[in-house]
C-alpha positions in Angstrom: 15.4 -4.3 -7.9 13.3 -1.4 -6.5 10.8 -2.8 -4.1 9.4 -5.5 -1.8 6.1 -6.7 -0.4 5.6 -6.4 3.4 3.0 -6.3 6.2 2.3 -3.3 8.4 2.8 -4.2 12.0 1.9 -1.0 13.7 3.3 2.3 15.0 5.7 3.1 17.9 8.4 5.6 18.7 12.2 5.5 19.1 14.9 7.9 20.2 17.5 9.1 17.7 21.1 10.0 18.5 20.2 13.5 19.6 17.6 12.1 22.1 14.6 13.3 20.1 11.5 11.1 19.8 10.8 9.9 16.3 7.4 8.3 15.5 7.9 5.3 13.3 5.8 2.7 11.5 7.1 -0.9 11.8 6.8 -3.0 8.6 7.7 -6.7 8.2 9.4 -6.5 4.8 9.9 -9.9 3.2 11.3 -12.4 2.9 9.9 -12.6 -0.6 10.5 -15.5 -3.1 10.9 -15.1 -6.8 8.0 -17.1 -8.2 8.3 -16.2 -11.9 10.7 -14.3 -14.2 9.5 -12.3 -17.2 11.9 -11.8 -20.1 11.8 -9.4 -23.1 12.0 -12.3 -25.5 9.1 -14.2 -24.1 6.9 -11.5 -22.4 8.0 -8.3 -24.0 9.3 -6.8 -20.8 11.7 -7.7 -18.0 10.3 -8.2 -14.5 10.2 -10.6 -11.6 7.1 -11.8 -9.8 7.5 -12.0 -6.0 5.4 -13.9 -3.5 4.8 -12.9 0.1 2.7 -14.1 3.1 2.2 -17.8 2.9 -1.3 -19.2 2.8 -2.5 -21.1 5.9 -3.7 -24.7 5.6 -7.3 -23.5 5.9 -6.9 -21.0 3.0 -5.2 -23.4 0.6 -8.6 -24.8 -0.4 -9.4 -21.4 -1.9 -6.5 -21.7 -4.4 -7.5 -22.3 -8.0 -5.8 -25.2 -9.9 -3.7 -22.9 -12.1 -2.3 -21.2 -9.1 -1.6 -24.5 -7.4 0.4 -25.5 -10.4 2.1 -22.1 -10.5 3.6 -22.7 -7.0 4.1 -26.4 -7.4 6.4 -25.8 -10.4 9.0 -24.4 -8.0 8.1 -26.5 -5.0 7.0 -23.3 -3.2 4.3 -22.9 -0.6 1.3 -20.8 -1.9 1.5 -17.1 -1.2 -1.3 -14.7 -0.4 0.2 -11.9 -2.5 1.9 -12.0 -5.9 3.3 -8.8 -7.4 5.6 -7.9 -10.3 8.5 -5.6 -10.1 10.2 -4.3 -13.2 14.0 -5.0 -13.4 16.6 -4.3 -15.9 17.6 -7.9 -16.4 15.5 -10.7 -14.9 18.2 -13.3 -15.8 20.1 -12.0 -12.8 17.6 -13.6 -10.5 16.9 -17.3 -10.1 13.5 -19.1 -9.5 12.8 -19.4 -5.8 15.5 -16.9 -4.8 14.8 -15.1 -1.5 15.0 -11.3 -1.3 14.7 -9.7 2.1 14.9 -6.4 3.9 18.6 -6.0 3.1 17.5 -4.4 -0.1 17.0 -1.1 1.8 19.5 0.8 4.0 19.1 3.4 6.8 18.7 7.0 5.7 17.2 5.9 2.3 13.9 7.4 1.0 11.0 5.0 0.1 7.4 5.2 -1.2 4.7 3.0 0.5 1.5 2.0 -1.3 -1.4 0.2 0.4 -5.2 0.2 0.6 -6.4 2.8 3.1 -8.7 2.0 6.0 -12.3 1.4 4.9 -14.8 3.6 6.7 -18.0 2.2 5.1 -20.8 4.3 3.6 -20.5 7.9 4.7 -22.3 11.1 4.1 -20.9 14.3 2.8 -20.1 15.8 6.2 -17.9 12.9 7.3 -16.6 12.1 3.8 -15.7 15.6 2.6 -16.1 17.9 5.6 -19.2 19.7 4.5 -20.6 22.2 7.0 -24.2 21.1 6.7 -27.4 23.2 6.9 -28.3 25.3 9.9 -29.8 23.3 12.7 -32.7 25.7 13.0 -34.8 28.0 10.8 -36.8 25.2 9.2 -34.0 22.8 8.2 -35.9 19.8 9.4 -34.4 16.5 8.1 -31.9 18.2 5.8 -29.3 19.3 8.4 -26.7 16.8 7.1 -27.7 16.8 3.5 -25.4 17.9 0.6 -27.8 20.6 -0.6 -28.9 21.2 -4.1 -27.0 19.1 -6.7 -29.2 19.6 -9.8 -28.7 21.6 -12.9 -30.9 23.8 -15.0 -32.8 22.6 -18.0 -29.5 22.4 -19.7 -27.4 20.3 -19.1 -30.1 18.7 -17.0 -27.7 16.2 -15.3 -25.3 15.9 -12.5 -21.6 16.2 -13.6 -19.3 13.2 -12.8 -17.1 13.8 -9.8 -19.8 15.6 -7.8 -19.1 15.2 -4.0 -21.9 13.0 -2.8 -22.4 10.3 -0.1 -20.6 7.0 -0.8 -18.0 4.6 0.3 -15.2 6.2 2.3 -11.7 4.9 2.3 -10.5 1.4 1.0 -8.7 3.0 -1.9 -5.1 2.6 -3.0 -3.0 5.3 -1.4 0.7 6.0 -1.8 2.8 7.9 0.7 6.0 9.4 -0.8 9.5 10.1 0.5 9.4 8.3 3.9 12.8 8.0 5.6 14.1 4.6 6.6 15.1 5.1 10.2 16.2 1.6 11.2 16.7 -1.8 9.5 16.6 -5.0 11.5 18.0 -7.6 9.1 17.7 -10.5 11.5 14.0 -9.9 12.0 13.2 -8.5 8.5 11.8 -5.3 10.1 11.8 -1.9 8.5 11.2 1.3 10.6 9.9 4.2 8.6 9.5 7.8 9.9 5.9 8.8 10.0 2.7 6.9 9.1 1.8 4.7 6.2 -1.7 3.9 4.8 -3.7 0.9 5.8 -4.7 -0.8 9.0 -2.4 -3.0 11.1 -1.6 -6.4 9.5 -2.4 -5.1 6.1 -0.2 -5.8 3.1 2.0 -2.9 1.7 4.4 -2.4 -1.1 7.6 -0.5 -0.4 9.6 0.8 -3.3 12.7 3.0 -3.5 11.7 6.7 -3.9 12.6 8.5 -7.1 12.1 11.9 -5.4 15.2 13.0 -3.4 14.4 15.2 -0.5 17.1 17.7 0.4 17.9 19.1 3.9 15.5 22.0 3.5 12.6 19.6 2.8 12.0 20.9 -0.7 
């Protein structure tokens, strides 16, 4: 098992054994329930589906009938997030099994994936850091414009990927190689050194990092 679903609580700071301040992000990691098991014989691959963040009574009306039956099959309360994690053998797990923060240990390296904060529609100066046009010398209304984006007669089009105004943020972002500073098993809290993407109370996915960072930080 390589990961769990959690919720970002916020940032704070703690003191390590040497008395130095360490900025950390607090994540409520689990508990997650095994909602479904995927097997090689039936589905072509081995994985388990985890559920996290129970629906409130008000939100239960938004559930579709197939999803209601999906949870009712195991007598589980509906979850807001369902996510699959690949495993070597899904038969090692049982339906409804609870997996919590004990999956991780202090000093371990993890990757955190979440949707970044949405900043709404933004221009090129805010979105990409463009310098803009001079504020004088006849710029008029074009001071914050991107400038010329057109092409010649050939190819007579704007290439895909051109930096232009548009929606800023609200994209899936993954932060790699974060150190697990502290694990509070009784409260299902995980303290990670540094920041993670997304606003407070947003859902995140924490997985064990496959990149080992040495003492030199390489």
